[in-house]
Steps between C-alpha positions, in 0.01 A plus 500: 500500500701582813290610796192286418409178689248229401300383806353151519126436486485393864619850596211672331253244641626559850482875467145478364382287793671729751324800347164324550581438867621859546181638346292293742698631797467860383125455460472352852700783648279745319198362665670518839587864435141580418393348830709762687272778371812723433452720187761485221647851447654578163801738527460805276770749384473809282746627241509881471705730270566872499418523128360291219688675219871571457722634220713230338823697532679279752464766767131535584420256785182344640519404870296212641367448854353174637253513787308243700119501526522715816732754335836383634792557257663167419866587451605140427247454221633446146381647168478276191442541126157350428609335175841352596453492881856638529550701820606865491813608681336724757164672459557737214481463123633702205561419136619635166246298307142620452213262569274357771653322800293302754609414853378317809627476857576194713520476877544154645237307302270798440480656154363844412291615208685606180607863450575623148749779421504671159845616376464773235750607241699811605340815366166324449329669793164627391476706816800714408373860487757577225279292267208728560498778237249697705726505805859554374780492757750790489843382390806559713822610327811437714842617378823365656869548428815298562751596617368810671858631547747522214842655442492812287752364252273491195528122485313351797125486430182500705235281328126565537221241510124546512228275635129543423283337765799290597582380145817613320439747217740553209330791324557814704705822495709651777518877559733721701271663753712818509416604143259227377746392230476141382805275534633350180475153659358372822833544670701790640868591524672834561830670556350753738463400865165574668150373577261432214126427496314301232150381413352279234210539254300199381160487330468873565540444875778631725687281747655577835837680515833336579834652602847433361812625677813556291816517710829672419767301319775433748836521329745294697846642526767264369678309774874432519602161362772253597679247278628176655663185354479140619882482483782746447738253336425265211700276273552638151364188332174643364299269726567620856229761561444787745127560551416872521221656707371858516294614798355839580489670839264300718607162356280469191659295219512707181750285310270436207427871456864606527779514243842373608822633348840325483801720426258757360310267269147371564484138610257271322335325793544498879806276535864547408747250353807548284789316337730800537692529828499837671314730738162630390307802632121472515213733587126514439242761401127509560340801340702800617656315790855361484631237741829452674792351309628150570791302357520138393832331435520233232792270576696336225447125481845351528426139579304214355345385824135457576254644750212304655178686584200365695159649571472711813526284813615196303831313514616177344373312804214706645211735426380318185200267451437200276136383491489156340196347335364172634434366150773394262552702182249422225283296738128547551534604866315799639809726496678356194465831307541735800866593454389863455324484839808349665719779363241761603495352851881524527502864398200601716649340814827683432303826464314436827832436675622845391168654607521357851874573523414867448287498814157430348237244598353273233126552428255281690446166326815534289662155450858485619753229566483124451189333355275315740246373246684350202845475659653754262807693602280813521137566602469745210500206259189370681295807410588469132388137498178580692391817318575444131303306239619311190844445657590245233544784248753706702558877525791745539690635798394863455138381501554310826685781679257777406197285597652426840576863585207680333234239420514578124491245217739663250424228244120523535463563126647157427234234458413285798622197306840642403650547847437484873292782650445609861151468642306821545557676830825319583855630548579863583671420832667845501209684336428743786866599535589483134471867406769601750719200414469550125605865527843386619555222246704526186283510185637320196495751219338499159742328269586213727213275408473334160128573489347849500237454767462736795569560773867438550521414866712332766466166318534457126608268219817549305601282208621724219856372525439171324324296239174699498644731241718753678745683287762543776851427380612328819216302666722380786597859588135605492413202718780595740382861522147386586631264771714775657216753490249255651731427795566869559128535579397156623529160338359300211326187384584356160310299239713240325455246223624143508666501158650738247185485288312629805278199559331513840517772762601511863537770771796524739616753760828690461659578840832636381752528218870512423630765262830536314647832618683565173228417248182566696360160397303295754684169516303309765152492652393367840157341449224332705314243288168343610574192284837400645384282787344526842794664681561876474820563311661791317608384154796654317461563126764629260378760248628517144383570143426191298741456213369603163191692612376774730355269764621490858557162665514417872694187596450342841253259657318515163575680177268796472443776245371824658230683312348739755585673825249604765679758721319602820590804706596457862348683797604869496712430191427841351659688786809294563 
């Protein structure tokens, strides 16, 4: 077996003879020492403890002290378990396990006598006076209430709790001290402002009194509201959209609470599009308040040209990112299945660019710019590779983006074997600033996602335009509407299949699109693909319905079939 050596006989013979010589020398030296007439002094140390019994509750502590024979405290002495000889960390001991524990001290070569500590089960203290029926201890009844101040709206409640000798008690009644009337439940609400006093009764004993203050309901006066539109002129193609926003005096966004009217009729939603040319008058109401009136002109579409739209700050030649994997597609390399992370990295870096461009400073430790570890186009890709497990099973772009910003695993209910998962305590690079950032981000509404899970946030999944069973009559138009909407508020990743039967899955980043002005159909996509080589490039894909079915096909560097979009809101996208 490795680690063992067989020594020859001569070795053992030599050692044996040397030991005989050494013994003779030691004996001779011993005699010489005796001839000096110097006495041999044995060093003695004492182990002391402040108690010999503790409660095995993990809190009660015995403290040891080691002294020399002349009473000097030996700070550098060590305490050891008598059975295992393992040294304590420090000079105290506590435990959650009842039993007897023996210890000794060591200082240099000196060893103390053994000290035994008995750890008793909690509550097994025979000296507790509460166990003595001849000497009962008076119980203490302490009533508390939370919150101590409520609004007198009949809804907000003050809840009472009672402790008897420090232990919570469930069986008690609460009384209004003003008239000694019992409350129906151990909670209090009112519509009358004032100060109220209460006490509890338990086991025939009365508790202390507590106070509850009920404050007046403050009725806020409605504030004037203002209606604004992202544009005053749109194309009458049913796709070009004006985003509408309602704010109240002071700047608060009340769009979701308001109702918007167009030419006197209520608008379904918060954006306006039409196929009928003309000038439209819009206003909003919020409760009793009515906003200003605005007009939006819908221009007749008279040509068959196209319009190209890129994400904010992006052009055909700048502002976009293309993180490429180091492994080839379908290989066993470390990042072979990390297309979702590459797409997430592209979008996150774009978001951070907008954040800095607006005058902000990135959080401390936030990755930014070119990779220095794995030679990726972006450092953000490094943190995905370093902080996620089971990378060979992949994930989705919304999962990557939300983890990076907030530190949440949105797919945590999926089994550990089914997909990649972030390690606990990782991500959340914008966590401390997120509440203020999130308040100004567009929230994708209920009805966008194919699944019914909540919440609908700044990043979601949309795939109800295709083969998953949507009943839409024109999948390409629905796809086009989603693309246009996503780019009005940010940008989007896309999940695609490699064939029309939807074998395989891959994630790419959409940086822009081309749309037919007359029909409203998206005709081209500008895509970054992590599988198209080692050099960043913006691929051009034509978009069309596949003949004979409802599937959409993308023709370009590869032939792809889109089956899901992952739109992500941009910085301040809700207030543009």
